One Martini backbone bead per residue (centre of mass of N, CA, C, O) as a GRO file, in nm:
protein
  347
    1UNK     BB    1   3.905   8.604   9.739
    2UNK     BB    2   4.100   8.929   9.732
    3UNK     BB    3   4.469   9.017   9.708
    4UNK     BB    4   4.504   9.070   9.385
    5UNK     BB    5   4.585   9.295   9.114
    6UNK     BB    6   4.525   9.441   8.782
    7UNK     BB    7   4.609   9.781   8.641
    8UNK     BB    8   4.724   9.913   8.315
    9UNK     BB    9   4.568  10.154   8.266
   10UNK     BB   10   4.529  10.459   8.195
   11UNK     BB   11   4.334  10.708   8.300
   12UNK     BB   12   4.195  10.760   8.018
   13UNK     BB   13   4.132  10.460   7.966
   14UNK     BB   14   3.950  10.409   8.204
   15UNK     BB   15   3.735  10.613   8.122
   16UNK     BB   16   3.662  10.471   7.849
   17UNK     BB   17   3.612  10.173   7.969
   18UNK     BB   18   3.359  10.307   8.168
   19UNK     BB   19   3.137  10.362   8.001
   20UNK     BB   20   2.791  10.494   7.985
   21UNK     BB   21   2.440  10.487   8.028
   22UNK     BB   22   2.198  10.683   8.074
   23UNK     BB   23   1.862  10.735   8.112
   24UNK     BB   24   1.865  10.869   7.808
   25UNK     BB   25   2.093  10.683   7.639
   26UNK     BB   26   2.358  10.824   7.688
   27UNK     BB   27   2.690  10.824   7.636
   28UNK     BB   28   2.929  10.820   7.901
   29UNK     BB   29   3.226  10.980   8.043
   30UNK     BB   30   3.399  10.952   8.311
   31UNK     BB   31   3.541  11.139   8.540
   32UNK     BB   32   3.774  11.269   8.747
   33UNK     BB   33   3.847  11.348   9.034
   34UNK     BB   34   4.006  11.586   9.168
   35UNK     BB   35   4.343  11.464   9.134
   36UNK     BB   36   4.310  11.140   9.096
   37UNK     BB   37   4.469  11.072   8.836
   38UNK     BB   38   4.753  11.117   8.988
   39UNK     BB   39   4.716  10.884   9.212
   40UNK     BB   40   4.710  10.684   8.994
   41UNK     BB   41   4.876  10.355   8.938
   42UNK     BB   42   4.976  10.149   8.729
   43UNK     BB   43   4.953   9.775   8.753
   44UNK     BB   44   5.044   9.421   8.773
   45UNK     BB   45   5.063   9.445   9.119
   46UNK     BB   46   4.812   9.474   9.335
   47UNK     BB   47   4.782   9.567   9.673
   48UNK     BB   48   4.716   9.628   9.964
   49UNK     BB   49   4.727   9.992  10.002
   50UNK     BB   50   4.666  10.058   9.732
   51UNK     BB   51   4.572  10.231   9.435
   52UNK     BB   52   4.245  10.254   9.284
   53UNK     BB   53   3.996  10.238   9.058
   54UNK     BB   54   3.675  10.404   9.115
   55UNK     BB   55   3.327  10.364   9.083
   56UNK     BB   56   3.079  10.632   9.125
   57UNK     BB   57   2.870  10.849   9.251
   58UNK     BB   58   2.856  11.196   9.235
   59UNK     BB   59   2.670  11.244   9.488
   60UNK     BB   60   2.900  11.206   9.707
   61UNK     BB   61   3.023  11.508   9.616
   62UNK     BB   62   2.741  11.608   9.463
   63UNK     BB   63   2.415  11.687   9.543
   64UNK     BB   64   2.347  11.818   9.238
   65UNK     BB   65   2.382  11.576   9.087
   66UNK     BB   66   2.297  11.353   8.890
   67UNK     BB   67   2.188  11.037   8.970
   68UNK     BB   68   2.348  10.907   8.692
   69UNK     BB   69   2.627  11.011   8.775
   70UNK     BB   70   2.968  10.945   8.717
   71UNK     BB   71   3.284  10.867   8.894
   72UNK     BB   72   3.628  10.887   8.941
   73UNK     BB   73   3.842  10.724   9.190
   74UNK     BB   74   4.108  10.726   9.423
   75UNK     BB   75   4.160  10.432   9.622
   76UNK     BB   76   4.219  10.260   9.908
   77UNK     BB   77   4.302   9.943  10.004
   78UNK     BB   78   4.119   9.926  10.285
   79UNK     BB   79   3.889   9.979  10.511
   80UNK     BB   80   3.820  10.289  10.681
   81UNK     BB   81   3.640  10.387  10.919
   82UNK     BB   82   3.495  10.683  11.014
   83UNK     BB   83   3.516  10.591  11.342
   84UNK     BB   84   3.809  10.588  11.358
   85UNK     BB   85   4.037  10.701  11.629
   86UNK     BB   86   4.296  10.687  11.511
   87UNK     BB   87   4.577  10.841  11.346
   88UNK     BB   88   4.646  10.542  11.235
   89UNK     BB   89   4.530  10.307  11.010
   90UNK     BB   90   4.752  10.076  11.070
   91UNK     BB   91   4.612  10.012  11.367
   92UNK     BB   92   4.440   9.811  11.270
   93UNK     BB   93   4.327   9.477  11.384
   94UNK     BB   94   4.189   9.435  11.096
   95UNK     BB   95   4.069   9.315  10.800
   96UNK     BB   96   3.931   9.513  10.493
   97UNK     BB   97   3.970   9.402  10.197
   98UNK     BB   98   3.734   9.206  10.267
   99UNK     BB   99   3.374   9.121  10.213
  100UNK     BB  100   3.130   8.930  10.320
  101UNK     BB  101   2.810   8.902  10.208
  102UNK     BB  102   2.683   8.739  10.455
  103UNK     BB  103   2.811   8.976  10.679
  104UNK     BB  104   2.746   9.281  10.606
  105UNK     BB  105   2.509   9.324  10.843
  106UNK     BB  106   2.708   9.241  11.108
  107UNK     BB  107   2.917   9.476  11.038
  108UNK     BB  108   2.987   9.800  11.098
  109UNK     BB  109   3.205   9.860  10.876
  110UNK     BB  110   2.975   9.778  10.646
  111UNK     BB  111   2.688   9.871  10.723
  112UNK     BB  112   2.719  10.176  10.723
  113UNK     BB  113   2.791  10.223  10.418
  114UNK     BB  114   2.547  10.074  10.307
  115UNK     BB  115   2.324  10.254  10.431
  116UNK     BB  116   2.457  10.518  10.286
  117UNK     BB  117   2.532  10.418   9.979
  118UNK     BB  118   2.854  10.321   9.966
  119UNK     BB  119   2.886  10.232   9.658
  120UNK     BB  120   3.112  10.040   9.443
  121UNK     BB  121   3.356  10.006   9.167
  122UNK     BB  122   3.608   9.790   9.096
  123UNK     BB  123   3.889   9.825   8.882
  124UNK     BB  124   4.019   9.569   8.645
  125UNK     BB  125   4.173   9.342   8.455
  126UNK     BB  126   4.226   9.162   8.718
  127UNK     BB  127   4.285   8.867   8.923
  128UNK     BB  128   4.447   8.699   9.182
  129UNK     BB  129   4.490   8.341   9.250
  130UNK     BB  130   4.536   8.069   9.488
  131UNK     BB  131   4.639   7.732   9.476
  132UNK     BB  132   4.650   7.475   9.679
  133UNK     BB  133   4.925   7.268   9.756
  134UNK     BB  134   5.138   7.060   9.894
  135UNK     BB  135   5.407   7.276   9.866
  136UNK     BB  136   5.227   7.503   9.727
  137UNK     BB  137   5.130   7.788   9.520
  138UNK     BB  138   4.906   7.859   9.248
  139UNK     BB  139   4.880   8.105   9.024
  140UNK     BB  140   4.610   8.315   8.893
  141UNK     BB  141   4.449   8.470   8.617
  142UNK     BB  142   4.145   8.671   8.637
  143UNK     BB  143   3.882   8.728   8.382
  144UNK     BB  144   3.734   8.854   8.126
  145UNK     BB  145   3.621   8.783   7.847
  146UNK     BB  146   3.733   8.861   7.520
  147UNK     BB  147   3.714   9.040   7.248
  148UNK     BB  148   3.852   8.954   6.945
  149UNK     BB  149   3.798   9.268   6.825
  150UNK     BB  150   3.966   9.427   6.999
  151UNK     BB  151   4.067   9.766   7.085
  152UNK     BB  152   4.319  10.010   7.216
  153UNK     BB  153   4.244  10.240   7.068
  154UNK     BB  154   4.111  10.499   6.964
  155UNK     BB  155   3.781  10.558   6.835
  156UNK     BB  156   3.853  10.826   6.736
  157UNK     BB  157   3.938  11.052   6.533
  158UNK     BB  158   4.177  11.242   6.463
  159UNK     BB  159   4.266  11.555   6.518
  160UNK     BB  160   4.286  11.886   6.328
  161UNK     BB  161   4.187  12.058   6.579
  162UNK     BB  162   4.115  12.216   6.864
  163UNK     BB  163   3.809  12.181   6.859
  164UNK     BB  164   3.807  11.874   6.799
  165UNK     BB  165   3.971  11.788   7.043
  166UNK     BB  166   3.765  11.887   7.258
  167UNK     BB  167   3.524  11.711   7.149
  168UNK     BB  168   3.671  11.408   7.126
  169UNK     BB  169   3.862  11.480   7.400
  170UNK     BB  170   3.797  11.456   7.696
  171UNK     BB  171   3.856  11.542   7.998
  172UNK     BB  172   3.937  11.320   8.245
  173UNK     BB  173   3.811  11.527   8.478
  174UNK     BB  174   3.556  11.517   8.279
  175UNK     BB  175   3.249  11.481   8.195
  176UNK     BB  176   3.130  11.318   7.883
  177UNK     BB  177   3.095  11.245   7.580
  178UNK     BB  178   3.088  10.933   7.414
  179UNK     BB  179   3.141  10.850   7.090
  180UNK     BB  180   3.195  10.542   7.182
  181UNK     BB  181   3.260  10.235   7.239
  182UNK     BB  182   3.463  10.040   7.403
  183UNK     BB  183   3.729   9.803   7.249
  184UNK     BB  184   3.897   9.712   7.467
  185UNK     BB  185   3.973   9.617   7.756
  186UNK     BB  186   3.781   9.436   7.981
  187UNK     BB  187   3.682   9.532   8.272
  188UNK     BB  188   3.664   9.455   8.589
  189UNK     BB  189   3.358   9.437   8.801
  190UNK     BB  190   3.363   9.515   9.144
  191UNK     BB  191   3.211   9.494   9.433
  192UNK     BB  192   3.175   9.770   9.674
  193UNK     BB  193   3.297   9.958   9.956
  194UNK     BB  194   3.299  10.286  10.110
  195UNK     BB  195   3.506  10.531  10.289
  196UNK     BB  196   3.551  10.822  10.513
  197UNK     BB  197   3.852  10.935  10.664
  198UNK     BB  198   3.938  11.143  10.946
  199UNK     BB  199   4.155  11.271  11.131
  200UNK     BB  200   4.112  11.367  11.454
  201UNK     BB  201   4.327  11.621  11.409
  202UNK     BB  202   4.318  11.641  11.120
  203UNK     BB  203   4.287  11.648  10.761
  204UNK     BB  204   4.298  11.449  10.502
  205UNK     BB  205   4.091  11.266  10.347
  206UNK     BB  206   4.019  10.907  10.339
  207UNK     BB  207   3.975  10.683  10.074
  208UNK     BB  208   3.814  10.362  10.101
  209UNK     BB  209   3.807   9.997  10.034
  210UNK     BB  210   3.604   9.702   9.964
  211UNK     BB  211   3.581   9.366   9.870
  212UNK     BB  212   3.331   9.172   9.766
  213UNK     BB  213   3.236   8.838   9.857
  214UNK     BB  214   3.187   8.504   9.728
  215UNK     BB  215   3.119   8.225   9.616
  216UNK     BB  216   3.247   8.021   9.408
  217UNK     BB  217   3.247   7.926   9.108
  218UNK     BB  218   3.266   7.632   8.944
  219UNK     BB  219   3.536   7.723   8.770
  220UNK     BB  220   3.689   7.822   9.065
  221UNK     BB  221   3.693   7.602   9.296
  222UNK     BB  222   3.987   7.479   9.236
  223UNK     BB  223   4.126   7.742   9.354
  224UNK     BB  224   3.875   7.875   9.523
  225UNK     BB  225   3.601   7.951   9.755
  226UNK     BB  226   3.646   8.250   9.654
  227UNK     BB  227   3.505   8.567   9.522
  228UNK     BB  228   3.428   8.823   9.361
  229UNK     BB  229   3.176   9.045   9.310
  230UNK     BB  230   3.020   9.042   9.003
  231UNK     BB  231   2.945   9.281   8.754
  232UNK     BB  232   2.723   9.217   8.478
  233UNK     BB  233   2.713   9.487   8.328
  234UNK     BB  234   2.564   9.795   8.311
  235UNK     BB  235   2.306   9.739   8.482
  236UNK     BB  236   2.446   9.637   8.738
  237UNK     BB  237   2.618   9.882   8.785
  238UNK     BB  238   2.391  10.089   8.804
  239UNK     BB  239   2.238   9.958   9.045
  240UNK     BB  240   2.472   9.966   9.249
  241UNK     BB  241   2.514  10.291   9.231
  242UNK     BB  242   2.198  10.350   9.271
  243UNK     BB  243   2.106  10.457   9.588
  244UNK     BB  244   1.826  10.589   9.529
  245UNK     BB  245   1.668  10.356   9.368
  246UNK     BB  246   1.856  10.133   9.510
  247UNK     BB  247   1.835   9.953   9.768
  248UNK     BB  248   2.022   9.767   9.970
  249UNK     BB  249   1.865   9.491   9.958
  250UNK     BB  250   1.854   9.492   9.645
  251UNK     BB  251   2.158   9.511   9.589
  252UNK     BB  252   2.240   9.237   9.725
  253UNK     BB  253   2.118   9.057   9.488
  254UNK     BB  254   2.379   9.103   9.298
  255UNK     BB  255   2.544   8.906   9.496
  256UNK     BB  256   2.668   8.668   9.285
  257UNK     BB  257   2.756   8.376   9.158
  258UNK     BB  258   2.959   8.380   8.855
  259UNK     BB  259   3.006   8.188   8.544
  260UNK     BB  260   3.220   8.425   8.360
  261UNK     BB  261   3.516   8.344   8.391
  262UNK     BB  262   3.860   8.353   8.320
  263UNK     BB  263   4.190   8.170   8.289
  264UNK     BB  264   4.546   8.159   8.398
  265UNK     BB  265   4.850   8.056   8.459
  266UNK     BB  266   5.120   8.175   8.666
  267UNK     BB  267   5.379   8.300   8.806
  268UNK     BB  268   5.543   8.333   9.122
  269UNK     BB  269   5.622   8.632   9.089
  270UNK     BB  270   5.346   8.748   9.212
  271UNK     BB  271   5.387   8.689   9.517
  272UNK     BB  272   5.551   8.951   9.495
  273UNK     BB  273   5.451   9.283   9.519
  274UNK     BB  274   5.725   9.409   9.398
  275UNK     BB  275   5.640   9.276   9.143
  276UNK     BB  276   5.626   9.493   8.833
  277UNK     BB  277   5.549   9.306   8.558
  278UNK     BB  278   5.461   9.134   8.272
  279UNK     BB  279   5.529   8.846   8.392
  280UNK     BB  280   5.275   8.822   8.577
  281UNK     BB  281   5.090   8.746   8.301
  282UNK     BB  282   5.239   8.501   8.215
  283UNK     BB  283   5.189   8.212   8.091
  284UNK     BB  284   5.188   7.872   8.213
  285UNK     BB  285   5.307   7.540   8.230
  286UNK     BB  286   5.215   7.299   8.456
  287UNK     BB  287   5.376   7.050   8.351
  288UNK     BB  288   5.672   7.210   8.319
  289UNK     BB  289   5.702   7.492   8.474
  290UNK     BB  290   5.685   7.673   8.219
  291UNK     BB  291   5.684   7.881   7.985
  292UNK     BB  292   5.511   7.949   7.730
  293UNK     BB  293   5.531   7.939   7.399
  294UNK     BB  294   5.507   8.199   7.212
  295UNK     BB  295   5.373   8.360   6.986
  296UNK     BB  296   5.415   8.619   6.787
  297UNK     BB  297   5.198   8.784   6.939
  298UNK     BB  298   5.306   8.719   7.221
  299UNK     BB  299   5.583   8.856   7.185
  300UNK     BB  300   5.464   9.132   7.127
  301UNK     BB  301   5.317   9.170   7.393
  302UNK     BB  302   5.562   9.142   7.584
  303UNK     BB  303   5.733   9.367   7.461
  304UNK     BB  304   5.531   9.593   7.517
  305UNK     BB  305   5.506   9.557   7.829
  306UNK     BB  306   5.812   9.591   7.896
  307UNK     BB  307   5.873   9.880   7.733
  308UNK     BB  308   5.568   9.993   7.814
  309UNK     BB  309   5.376  10.203   7.957
  310UNK     BB  310   5.095  10.385   7.951
  311UNK     BB  311   5.234  10.657   7.893
  312UNK     BB  312   5.403  10.563   7.648
  313UNK     BB  313   5.171  10.443   7.489
  314UNK     BB  314   5.022  10.709   7.444
  315UNK     BB  315   5.253  10.850   7.291
  316UNK     BB  316   5.269  10.640   7.059
  317UNK     BB  317   4.975  10.666   6.963
  318UNK     BB  318   4.985  10.970   6.897
  319UNK     BB  319   5.212  10.944   6.687
  320UNK     BB  320   5.068  10.745   6.497
  321UNK     BB  321   4.807  10.919   6.438
  322UNK     BB  322   4.968  11.152   6.309
  323UNK     BB  323   5.097  10.977   6.065
  324UNK     BB  324   4.814  10.785   6.072
  325UNK     BB  325   4.483  10.865   6.068
  326UNK     BB  326   4.364  10.566   5.958
  327UNK     BB  327   4.490  10.407   6.188
  328UNK     BB  328   4.390  10.075   6.328
  329UNK     BB  329   4.487   9.866   6.599
  330UNK     BB  330   4.540   9.590   6.760
  331UNK     BB  331   4.614   9.509   7.055
  332UNK     BB  332   4.847   9.306   7.200
  333UNK     BB  333   4.663   9.161   7.400
  334UNK     BB  334   4.453   9.079   7.186
  335UNK     BB  335   4.650   8.934   6.994
  336UNK     BB  336   4.727   8.716   7.192
  337UNK     BB  337   4.443   8.596   7.226
  338UNK     BB  338   4.416   8.521   6.927
  339UNK     BB  339   4.687   8.359   6.876
  340UNK     BB  340   4.643   8.152   7.126
  341UNK     BB  341   4.346   8.045   7.145
  342UNK     BB  342   4.338   8.003   7.467
  343UNK     BB  343   4.551   7.787   7.562
  344UNK     BB  344   4.638   7.889   7.857
  345UNK     BB  345   4.344   7.839   7.921
  346UNK     BB  346   4.155   7.676   8.200
  347UNK     BB  347   3.780   7.623   8.170
   0.00000   0.00000   0.00000
């Protein structure tokens, strides 16, 4: 299953992190749906009912958009079916946070959006899962293996004029050319379904999603028997989102258990969804039940995460690139992964 995630990138970073190639081979940077960039809030500890960044086809909002154009939207976790009749979605009598791939065609809540092509990709740094033990549960943070050479800074050179700024730094709310591939934190891409519910008495439409789950991969079975359906690589993401070219039954073939994730144990601090700090991601030593002694780069990473959120990080990066236009440094999270040599991870 999947009941908690982390997504710490700022809205513009999310946009750059999920750039893609269209059918013509051009790399594109998806924009945010109008107003949605302001609805999304980065967090170290996202739980159901919170809002997450979701990637989907622009065709769902604009029938004239190119079939391969993608857009980012902020959606609430926990699918509310379009046919739900109550005025308050919290009155739903069952959980729709996760959807089992095996029964997706047997339940109206999921079959309807699937048939309509309402497929989406939920984006996150990673997700948390708990392993049951005799007296308690041990949480783990699970994510894509990261490129050791990854960088979290902008990939384009700092602008020196207004014209260059507009050309090299597309508005996050508008899709545009992406100057080059993102080399920062590799976001986890989880297959999902979404729906749009409008209150019976009228009001603003509510977009919600569910995370599709499959049997756990061999390296995760010791933690839990289920895992999110992971889309591995741009081609799988493209096929899952392209509801015009790829029909529902063919898309379901992408929902396989994949032995491609890595993980490390974390503190029970994450058990409480109100805890939203960098300590939620801090690796712990299961033998001593204490935090691992971080390396110099690990201390740097934790200091950075504790002292600055994505908004402040963006401001600091802009200030740095202004004073040193040639400087590009590896992000603290990537430095931690390099310095720790993956010691905290057990897989």
